[in-house]
C-alpha positions in Angstrom: -37.2 16.4 -112.9 -34.9 15.6 -115.8 -31.8 16.3 -113.8 -33.1 14.1 -111.0 -33.7 11.3 -113.4 -30.2 11.6 -114.9 -28.7 11.5 -111.4 -30.7 8.4 -110.5 -29.7 6.8 -113.8 -26.0 7.5 -113.3 -26.1 6.0 -109.8 -27.8 2.8 -111.2 -25.4 2.6 -114.1 -22.4 3.0 -111.9 -23.5 -0.1 -110.0 -23.7 -2.2 -113.2 -20.4 -3.7 -114.2 -19.6 -5.2 -117.6 -18.1 -8.6 -116.6 -14.6 -9.2 -117.8 -13.9 -5.6 -118.8 -11.9 -3.0 -116.8 -11.4 0.7 -116.8 -7.8 1.8 -117.1 -6.7 5.4 -116.3 -3.2 6.9 -115.6 -2.1 6.3 -112.0 1.0 7.7 -110.3 4.8 7.3 -110.3 6.5 6.4 -107.0 10.1 6.0 -106.1 11.1 2.4 -105.8 14.2 2.8 -103.7 12.4 3.7 -100.4 10.3 0.6 -100.8 13.3 -1.7 -100.6 15.1 -2.9 -97.5 18.2 -5.1 -97.4 19.7 -6.8 -94.4 22.6 -9.2 -94.1 24.9 -7.5 -96.6 26.1 -4.0 -97.4 23.6 -1.7 -99.2 23.4 2.0 -99.8 21.0 4.4 -98.1 20.8 6.7 -101.0 18.5 5.7 -103.8 18.5 6.2 -107.6 15.7 8.1 -109.2 13.9 5.0 -110.4 10.1 5.1 -110.4 7.5 2.5 -111.0 4.4 3.8 -112.7 1.0 2.3 -112.2 -2.5 2.6 -113.5 -5.8 2.4 -111.8 -7.8 -0.6 -112.9 -11.4 -1.1 -111.9 -14.3 -3.1 -113.3 -15.9 -1.2 -116.1 -19.3 0.1 -115.3 -22.2 0.8 -117.7 -21.8 4.5 -116.8 -18.1 4.5 -117.7 -18.9 2.9 -121.0 -21.6 5.5 -121.8 -19.4 8.5 -120.8 -16.3 7.3 -122.6 -16.4 10.1 -125.2 -16.1 12.7 -122.4 -12.8 11.4 -121.1 -9.6 13.3 -122.0 -6.8 11.6 -124.1 -4.5 9.4 -122.1 -6.8 9.7 -119.1 -9.4 7.3 -120.4 -10.0 3.6 -120.3 -9.4 0.7 -122.6 -11.4 -2.5 -122.5 -9.5 -5.7 -121.9 -10.2 -9.2 -120.8 -8.0 -9.5 -117.7 -9.5 -12.7 -116.6 -10.1 -15.9 -118.6 -13.8 -16.5 -119.5 -15.7 -18.0 -116.6 -13.3 -16.7 -113.9 -15.1 -14.6 -111.3 -14.3 -10.9 -111.1 -13.8 -11.4 -107.4 -10.5 -13.1 -108.2 -9.1 -10.1 -110.0 -7.5 -8.3 -107.0 -5.9 -11.5 -105.6 -4.5 -12.4 -109.1 -2.8 -9.0 -109.1 -1.3 -9.5 -105.7 0.0 -12.9 -106.7 1.5 -11.3 -109.8 3.3 -8.9 -107.5 4.5 -11.6 -105.1 6.0 -13.7 -107.8 7.4 -10.6 -109.5 9.3 -9.6 -106.3 10.9 -13.0 -106.0 11.9 -12.9 -109.7 13.3 -9.3 -109.3 15.5 -10.3 -106.4 17.0 -13.2 -108.3 17.4 -11.3 -111.6 19.1 -8.4 -109.8 21.6 -10.5 -108.0 22.3 -12.6 -111.2 22.9 -9.3 -113.1 25.5 -8.4 -110.5 27.3 -11.7 -111.0 25.8 -13.9 -108.2 25.4 -17.6 -109.0 22.1 -18.6 -107.6 20.3 -22.0 -107.5 16.5 -21.6 -108.1 14.3 -24.4 -107.0 10.7 -25.0 -108.1 8.4 -25.4 -105.1 4.9 -26.1 -106.5 2.2 -24.8 -108.7 0.5 -21.6 -107.7 -3.2 -21.3 -108.8 -3.5 -18.3 -111.1 -7.1 -18.7 -112.1 -10.1 -20.9 -111.1 -13.2 -21.4 -113.2 -16.1 -20.1 -111.2 -18.4 -23.0 -111.8 -15.8 -25.7 -111.7 -15.4 -28.5 -109.2 -12.2 -26.9 -108.0 -14.0 -23.7 -107.1 -16.7 -25.7 -105.2 -13.9 -27.5 -103.4 -12.6 -24.1 -102.1 -9.5 -23.7 -104.3 -8.8 -20.0 -105.0 -6.2 -17.8 -106.7 -2.7 -17.9 -105.0 -3.2 -21.2 -103.3 -0.2 -23.5 -103.9 -0.5 -27.1 -105.0 2.5 -29.2 -103.8 1.3 -32.7 -104.5 -1.3 -34.8 -106.3 -2.2 -38.3 -105.1 0.9 -38.2 -102.8 3.2 -37.4 -105.7 5.2 -34.2 -105.3 4.4 -31.3 -107.6 7.5 -29.3 -108.2 6.2 -27.4 -111.3 3.1 -26.8 -113.3 4.2 -29.4 -115.8 4.2 -32.1 -113.0 0.6 -31.3 -112.3 -0.4 -31.3 -116.0 1.5 -34.5 -116.9 -0.3 -36.3 -114.1 -3.9 -35.0 -114.5 -4.4 -34.6 -118.2 -4.3 -38.3 -119.1 -6.9 -39.1 -116.5 -10.5 -39.9 -117.5 -13.0 -37.1 -116.6 -14.6 -37.9 -113.2 -11.5 -39.4 -111.7 -11.0 -38.5 -108.0 -7.7 -36.9 -107.1 -6.2 -35.7 -103.8 -4.3 -32.5 -103.9 -1.8 -31.3 -101.3 -2.6 -27.6 -101.0 -1.1 -24.7 -99.1 -3.9 -22.2 -98.7 -2.9 -18.6 -99.5 -3.8 -16.0 -96.9 -4.0 -12.5 -98.5 -4.0 -9.5 -96.2 -6.1 -6.4 -96.8 -3.0 -4.7 -98.4 -2.1 -7.7 -100.6 0.6 -9.5 -98.6 0.5 -13.3 -99.2 1.4 -15.9 -96.6 0.8 -19.7 -96.7 -0.6 -22.2 -94.3 0.4 -25.8 -93.7 -0.3 -28.4 -96.4 -3.8 -30.0 -96.3 -5.6 -32.3 -98.6 -8.3 -31.3 -101.1 -10.2 -34.0 -102.9 -12.0 -33.3 -106.2 -12.9 -35.0 -109.4 -11.4 -34.1 -112.7 -13.5 -32.5 -115.4 -13.6 -32.6 -119.2 -10.6 -30.7 -120.6 -12.5 -28.0 -122.4 -10.3 -25.1 -123.4 -7.9 -25.3 -120.4 -5.2 -27.3 -122.0 -2.3 -25.8 -120.1 1.2 -25.2 -121.5 1.9 -27.1 -124.7 5.7 -27.2 -124.1 5.7 -29.5 -121.0 8.1 -32.4 -121.7 6.2 -35.6 -121.6 2.8 -34.0 -121.6 0.1 -36.2 -123.2 -0.7 -35.4 -126.9 -4.3 -36.3 -126.4 -5.2 -34.8 -123.0 -8.5 -35.9 -121.5 -9.3 -33.9 -118.4 -8.3 -31.0 -116.2 -8.9 -29.5 -112.8 -10.5 -26.3 -114.1 -7.4 -24.4 -113.0 -4.7 -22.2 -114.5 -1.4 -22.5 -112.7 2.0 -20.9 -112.7 5.3 -22.0 -111.2 6.3 -21.1 -107.7 10.1 -20.8 -107.1 12.5 -20.3 -104.2 16.2 -19.5 -104.1 18.8 -19.1 -101.3 19.8 -15.4 -101.4 22.9 -13.7 -99.9 20.7 -11.3 -97.9 17.2 -10.8 -96.7 15.5 -8.6 -99.3 12.1 -7.1 -98.8 10.0 -4.8 -101.1 7.0 -3.0 -99.6 4.2 -3.1 -102.1 1.1 -2.7 -100.0 -2.0 -2.2 -102.2 0.0 -2.6 -105.4 -0.9 -5.5 -107.7 0.3 -6.8 -111.0 3.7 -7.8 -112.5 4.6 -4.6 -114.3 6.9 -3.3 -111.6 9.3 -6.2 -112.0 11.9 -4.4 -114.0 11.7 -1.3 -111.8 12.2 -3.3 -108.6 15.1 -5.2 -110.2 17.0 -1.9 -111.2 16.3 -0.3 -107.9 17.7 -3.3 -106.0 20.8 -3.3 -108.2 21.2 0.4 -107.2 20.8 -0.4 -103.5 23.7 -3.0 -103.8 25.9 -0.7 -105.9 28.4 1.9 -104.7 27.3 4.1 -107.5 24.0 5.8 -108.3 23.1 4.1 -111.6 20.7 6.8 -112.9 23.1 9.7 -112.5 21.0 12.9 -112.6 18.2 11.5 -114.7 14.7 10.7 -113.3 13.8 7.4 -114.8 10.4 5.8 -114.9 10.3 2.1 -115.6 7.7 -0.5 -116.5 8.0 -4.2 -117.6 7.7 -7.6 -116.1 10.7 -9.6 -115.1 11.6 -13.3 -114.9 14.3 -14.9 -112.9 16.7 -14.9 -115.9 16.3 -11.1 -116.4 14.0 -11.2 -119.4 11.6 -8.3 -119.7 8.0 -8.9 -120.7 5.1 -6.8 -121.9 2.7 -5.0 -119.7 -0.7 -3.4 -120.0 -1.6 0.3 -120.1 1.7 1.6 -121.5 0.1 4.7 -122.9 -1.6 5.5 -119.6 1.7 4.8 -117.7 3.5 7.1 -120.1 1.1 9.9 -119.1 1.7 9.1 -115.5 5.5 9.2 -115.9 5.3 12.6 -117.6 3.0 14.0 -114.9 5.6 12.9 -112.3 8.4 14.8 -114.1 10.3 11.8 -115.4 13.0 12.6 -118.0 13.3 9.0 -119.3 11.0 6.0 -119.6 12.2 2.4 -119.9 9.6 0.1 -121.4 9.5 -3.4 -123.0 11.2 -3.2 -126.5 8.0 -4.4 -128.2 5.9 -1.6 -126.7 8.0 1.5 -127.5 5.4 2.3 -130.2 2.7 2.6 -127.5 4.7 5.0 -125.4 6.3 7.4 -128.0 3.1 9.0 -129.3 2.2 10.0 -125.8 5.7 11.0 -124.8 6.4 13.2 -127.8 9.5 15.3 -127.2 8.9 15.6 -123.5 10.0 12.1 -122.4 12.8 9.9 -123.9 11.6 6.4 -124.3 14.1 3.4 -124.1 13.0 -0.1 -125.2 14.7 -3.1 -123.6 14.3 -6.9 -123.6 16.6 -7.8 -120.7 17.9 -6.3 -117.5 21.4 -6.1 -119.0 20.0 -4.0 -121.9 18.4 -1.7 -119.3 21.7 -1.3 -117.4 23.5 -0.6 -120.7 21.0 2.2 -121.5 21.4 3.6 -118.0 25.1 3.7 -118.5 24.7 5.6 -121.7 22.3 8.0 -120.0 24.3 8.6 -116.8 27.9 7.6 -117.6 27.8 5.5 -114.4 28.7 1.8 -114.2 27.8 -0.7 -111.5 30.3 -1.3 -108.7 28.9 -3.9 -106.3 29.4 -3.2 -102.6 29.8 -7.0 -102.1 31.7 -9.2 -104.4 29.4 -11.9 -105.8 29.3 -15.2 -104.0 32.0 -14.0 -101.6 30.1 -15.4 -98.7 27.7 -18.3 -97.9 24.2 -18.0 -99.1 21.3 -17.8 -96.7 18.1 -19.7 -97.3 
């Protein structure tokens, strides 16, 4: 009877999630090179031993919370607020896929720039990154990954364009947004529909003030749309570059994708004989940012047989206690620093297969 009661209790507790909290356990390491395809310019068929490492992130259940002491070191969970307060848990997966989509764009630009290409990046709107669940925006059908391209017939190039226009408005003001609805496939691929109009009223600002560094933003903002937004960008590239990331979400593979693409476009294998796991976000300028679950990712890198692990410079302290003497940890802040470390490690330098900007760029 006691065993039966425990089994019933475990089933019930596994169905109860603690809103806003997620279970994080080590995932796997996978080679990035085979995920990349390049057409329209020379690229290599061999791939450097560069691996992205992931973690499994699921909503934390009451059962997971109660059994936490039974988990093994580095194969357990940590509790984190992945979504802003009031944002539905249902948006978590789409937010991760949007992160990956934006990361792939930034990785392609950063890789080519690191190899000497001069690229022009154009802002093309404000992607919705989060929607308050009880907001007017949510009721109007706006969701994560949708792209806002205009407000009251005024073009929205960047998030700051949207903020500068909406924040001075009085709460309750009706605005008309030009929106491209995001269509997210079952494996996380995002495509966009044609622009349509969404009408909604502004709300009291609350805690959603938006970036404080927007030039010309009102000092005393009055209202908001109940949205968190991030910039969408586009750039003409010298080739068609695709990265297959089905069922992979989040921005933490940005640096790994950047380095793997550089290897694809180089005549030399940039890792030499080393097996290098990589984690870190990337922006279009090649800056590396922090990621979550570094300790768990270190365990995953070790399990996959990596010899070296490149992480954001500010997070070396999270990786080294797990790595011990079995895995060499390198901390970097930019793509160029990562390439310099790979040169130290392998003795190999980059030799582009195509001279930068030696041919017209394709849109």
